[in-house]
N, C-alpha and C positions, 0 to 999 in steps of 0.2 A: 570604540564599540564594546558594549558589555558582553560578558560571556553568554548570557541568556539570549541576547539578540543574535550573536554569532551562531549559536547552536540552532536557533530557529531558522536562520538563513540556510544553514547546512541541511536541515530537515526538509526545506522546500525543494532541494535538489531532487529528492525522492519523488515529489509530486510531478516535477517536470519529466522525470524519467518514466513514471507510471503513465504519463500522458502519451508516451510513444508505444505503450503496450499494444494497443489495437493495431497500429500500423505494422509493427514487427510481427505480431501474430498473423496478420493478413498475409505477410510474405511467406509464411509456412504453408499457406493454402489449405489449412486444416488437415494436412496429410498425416501428421504425426499424432499418435494416440496421446491423450492428455497426461497420463502418468509417466509415459516415456518422455514426453516433453518436459515435464516437471523434473524428472531425474536428470535429464541432460542439462537443463538450465541451472539447477542448483549445484550440480557438479562443477559447472563453469564458474559459478559464484565462489565455490570453495577453492578452486584452483586460482582464482583471482586473489583471494586472501593469502593463499600459499605463496604467490609471487611476492606479496608484500613482506611476508615473513622471511622469504629467501633473501630479499634485498637487505633486510635487517640482520641477517646472519644467523637465523635460528629456524626451527621447524614448527614453531607455534605451540609446542607442547606445554609451555608455561601458561597458555590460555585455556588448556583443556580442562583443568580442575576448577570447576565453578560450583556455586551452591546449587542444590537440587531445584530450588525455585527458578533460578536462571535457566536451567536446562528445560524445565517444564514450560516456562513462558516462551523460550526461543523455539524449541522444536514443536511445541503445541501450537504456537502462533503460526509458524511457517507451514508446517505440514497439515495441521488441523484445519486451517482456513481453506487451503487448496483441496483437501480431501472432501470437505463438506461442499465446496463450490462445484467440483466436478460431479458429485453425486446429485446435487440440486439441478444442475444442467441436464442430467439424464432423466430427471423425473418431473420437470416443469419447464414451461417456455422460457427461453433465454432472457427475453426482455423483462419479465416479471421477476426472475431470479436476480438480475442485475439491479433492478429497482430496490429490492429488499436488501441485498448485500451492501448497497451503497448507503445504508443507514449508519455504517460504522463511524464516519466522521462526526455525525450528530451525537452518537453515543459517547465518543471521546470527550466532547464538550461537557456532556452530562456527568459521566463517570469521574472525570478529573476533579470535580468539586468534592469528591470523597477523599482526596489525597490531603495529607497534612500540609498546611500552609497555603492551600488553594481555596479560592472563593468563587461564588456564583456571580457571574456578570451577565446582566440582561442583554447587553450588546452581543456577547458571544452566542447566546442562545438564539437571539433574533437573527443574527448574521448566518448562523448555521441553518436555521429554518428557511431563510430566503435563498441561500445557496442550494439547499436540498431541493427546493422547488425548481430551481434552474436545472439541477442535475436530473430530476425526474422528467423535465421537458425534453432534455437531450436523449436520455437513455430510453424513455418511454415511447418514443416514436415507433409506430407500427405495432404497439402492444394491443392485445385483444381483451385485456382485463383479467382479473383474478377469477379462478374457478376452483370449486371445492375439490375436484378430482385431482388437483395438483398440490393438495395440502402438504404432503410429505416433502415435496420439493421446496415449497415455501418455507417450511420449518427449517430445512437444511440451510436455505439462504439466510434466514434470520440467525441461524447458528454462526454463519460466516461473519455477519456483522458483530455478533457478540464476541466471537473469538478474537477478531483483529482489534476491536476497540479495547477489550480487556487486556490483550497483550500490550498494546501501546500504552495504556494507562498504568498497568501494573509494572511495566518496565522501570517506572520511576522508583519502585521499591528496591530495585537491584541496580541503581545508577552507578554503583561502585564497580560493576562488572564492565570490563573494557569492551569496546566494539569489536575488537579482534576475536572475541569469543563467538561472535555471530558467524564467523567463518566455520567453526565447528558445528554450529547449529545447522548451517546450510549443508554441510557434509552429511550429517545424520538424516536430514530431510531428503537428500538425494538418495540415500540408501533405502529409506522407507518407501519412497516413490518407486524405486527400482523393484522392490519386492511386490508392490501392488501391480506394477506393470507385468511382471512375470506371472502373477496370479490371474489377472483379468484381461490382458491385452495381447495382441500379436505385434511383434516388432516391425516397425516401418521406418526405414531410413530416408532422409531427404534425398531427392534425386535431381536437384538443380542448385545452382549457385545462389539463387534468390532465397530458396528455402533454408540453406545453410546460413545465409546472412541473417535471416530472421531468428534462427536458433541461437547463433552466437550473439546477436544483438540483444536478445532477451536475457541471455545468461550474464552478459557484461553490464547491461543497463538496468532495466526494470526489475530483474531478479538479483543482480549482483550489487552494483554500487548503491542502488536505491535502498536495499535493506540495510546496508551499513550506514548510510547517511540518516535514514529514518531512526535507526537505533540511537544514534548520537543525538538527534533532534528531540525525540520523545523523552530521553533521559535528562537532558540539560536545557532544552529550549522552552518556549511558551507553548505548552501542550494544547491549550484550548484554541489558540490562534492557528496552530498547525492543523487541528481538526477541521476548522472552517476552511482553511486554504486548500485542504485535500480535495474539496469539491471542484477545484480547478482541473483536476486530472481528466475527467471525462470531457471537459471543455477543450483541453489541449488535444485530446484524442480526436475529437470531431474536426477541429481546425486542421490538424495534420492530414486527416483523410480527405478533407475538402481541397486543401492545397495540392495534394498529390493526385487529385482526380478520382479518388476511390469512393467519394461520397459527394452528394449534391448539397449546395448551400440552400438555406430556406429561412423564412422569417422566424421559425421556431428556434433555430440556432441562435439568432441574434437576440431574441427575447431571453433565451436561456443564458446566453453570455452576459447579458445585462444583469440578470438576477444573481448570477454567481459572483460577478465583479462587485456588485453593490453589497452583497452579503459579506464578502471578504473585506471590503472597505469599512463596513459597519463594525465587524468584529475586531478589526485592527485599529479602530479609531482610538487615539490617545495612547496606543501601546508605546510608540516611540517617545511620547512626552513622559509617560510613566517611568520608562527606563532612564530617561535623562534626569528626572527628579530623584530617582534612587541613587544615581551616580553622584548628584550634588550633595545628597545627605551623607553618603559614605566618604565623600572627599575630605581630606584632612584640613 
């Protein structure tokens, strides 16, 4: 298995974990204020990386000193995305905000063509557009349409898409920065979220085992391991393919909610599923063959 394919597979772990985001968030019952939840989950992500450092026999201080660009991308991507997302949710309907925010996988496909050594592939764009259609069918159920009075919220949602896609693509420029550094980015994000919580919210602690399970699950999975595997994937894997495959996250979310009885199955889900799967297959077509050909050329 090539290093690129291996990194791509590691990056897809993030997509599976982000698919559990809706289910774990539902367990919290919406009781915990957003910035408090952000602070708690990113603190858990930081502690998760601290556990790795402890097993390796150090405190992770050697990963603290990184280029300013790496810090800007890491903290700006983690905190900037969520800050704009929470503000967008408070100023516009949730469905429309989600639809606009989920433009980031498509933007990854487009922006990645600007990187050195990357090329435009029509199948990646076609697959991304087809998967985007499926995503909008899933997320857009129950939407009432866009309205001008929510323009500020829409712009913030678009900012989310721009921030995360820019972070994912530009991370390629700091590919020499180890994924362990993302642990420090998570720690700083947790501190910034805590400051926002103290400024704008009242503290509300989980009051049931299910709610604590949701918080811990988010901190270890969609916020913890997912950000670390995504960091590795976007730096060393097939960035365009990961962008298209990211549209599987809302599909996984809906399927998990249906399986757990928290959402009803419908024909829209199956049409959306077909579009997302077809888009992913189209984008990934000949990827394995191209990798094999590169290995044959480089073989002695």
